[in-house]
N, C-alpha and C positions, 0 to 999 in steps of 0.2 A: 504494500500500500504506500502510495506517495504522500509524504507529509510536506507541508509548506510552513515556514516560520513567518509569522506576521509580526512586523516590527511594532514597538510600542508607540513610536512617533512616526506616523504615516507621512507627515508633511515633508520630512527630510529625505524620503526615498524617491529617487528619480524613476520615472517610467521608462522602461526599455521598449523601444518600438520595433526595431529589427535586430535580432540577435542581442548583442551587448551594446548597441548604439542608442543613445537617448535622442530626443527631438533636436536639441541644440547641436549635437554632433552631426546629425543628418542634414540640418540646414547648412552647417559649415561645409560639409562635403558636397552639397548640391550647388552651392554658389559657383564654383568653377565649371561645373557641368553646364549650367545655363548661360554663363558669361562667355564661354569658349565659342559656341556657334555665332553669337552676336558679334564678337570680335572678328571671327573668320569671315563673316558676311560683310561687315561695314568698313573694314580696313582695306586699303588698296594693296595689291590687286584684288578686286572684289571677287569673292568665291574662288580664289586661287591660293595655292600654297606659297608661303614665304617664310624664311627662317626667322625674321623679326617677330612674326605672329606667334611662332612657337616659343620664342624667348619671353614674350609678354605673357602668354598663357601660363608658362612655368613660373614666372615671377608672381603672377596673381594667384596661382593655385597652391603654391608651396606654403604660404602663411595659413591658408585655409586648412590644409591638412595638418599642419603643426598645431594649430589652435584646437583641433578636434581630438588630439591625443589625450588619453586619460592617465593621470598620475595620482596615485594614492586616493582613488575614488572620485577625483574631481578632474574636469577637463582643464587644459592649459588656459583657455579663455577665462575661466573662473579664477584661476590663480593670478592671471594678469590683472583682472579687475581688483582683486584684493591688494596686490602690490601697488597699483596705481592709486587706490584710495588712501593707502598708507603714505605714499609719497606726496600726495597733494594736501594732506591735512596740515594744520599749523604745527610748527616745530617748537615755538617758544610760547609759554603761557606766562603772562605778566600778572602778578598778584600785588596789589597795592593795599597795604594794611591801613593806610591813612585815607581810605576812600570817603569817609564822612567829614573830613577836615575841610572847612571853608564852605560847606553846603548849608542850605536852608533846611532845617529839620522840621518835620510836622510834629507839633506838640499835641498829645492826645487831650481830648476834652471828655469830662466825665459827668454823668448825671447821678444824682443821689436819690434813691427811693427808700422809703421807710415802710417796714412791715410792722404794724402795731400789734399783731397777735403775739409775736415772740420777741419784740423789741430789737429786731435785726435791722441794720442799715446796709443795704446792698449798693454797691458801686458798679454801674454798668459803663463799659467803655464805649465811646462813640467812634473815635478815630483809631487808627492802627497804632500799635505800640512803637515807641521809639527805642532803637537799640541802645543808644547812649543818652540817658536822661540828663537834664541839666543839673548842676551841683545843688542849686537851691531846691529843686524838686526832690532829689534824693535825701537831702538834709531834712526837709519837712516830713518825708515818709519815715525816716528813721526816728524822728521825734514822736510821730504818732504811733509807731510800733512799740516804742519804749514807754508809752503812757500807760500806767497801771489801771486807768479808768476804762480802758477798752481792751477787748480780746479780739483776735483775728481768727477767721475761719475760712477755709477754702472749700468751695462747693463745686464738684464736677458737674458740668452742664452737658447738654446734648451735643453730639458731633465733636467731641473732644474739647469743648470749651471749658473754661475755668472761671468761676465767679468768686470774688472776694467779698466777704461779709465781716463787718466790724460790729461787735456787740458791746454794749455798755455793761460794765461789770456791776452786779448788784451788791450793795453793801449790806 
């Protein structure tokens, strides 16, 4: 009984059309077959033999046959595409750690809402967070966090959000 192994990843398997040849290989091998009669008919002497026609056909057919050769499961054309993509990508990546220096920063604005049922004060952020807060803002935040009259609570929200709640300590 003949058994066939089905690969786990079907998208990576090339379809074999004729023998061991894939569609890309067949197209590469057919290009000289269709271009040869056209060159034979339209180059002078028309419909006649000439050595320069043979040289042109060999020069045009040889790369097509070379690109259709399979090496390590991939055709040479695929290897050439990989090498060209690697060669044309940027070689130097510039990283500037002072990228926020001298730029206008968006300062976030907050709205305060009170829940009277459990005496929580929720702070909802309107604007996006600033990566580097101003020194005055961080100083005010440190003072409010060190104040023993309030306790802080982090409430996870939907879709990965995080809400900060300050609660007045009961004496």
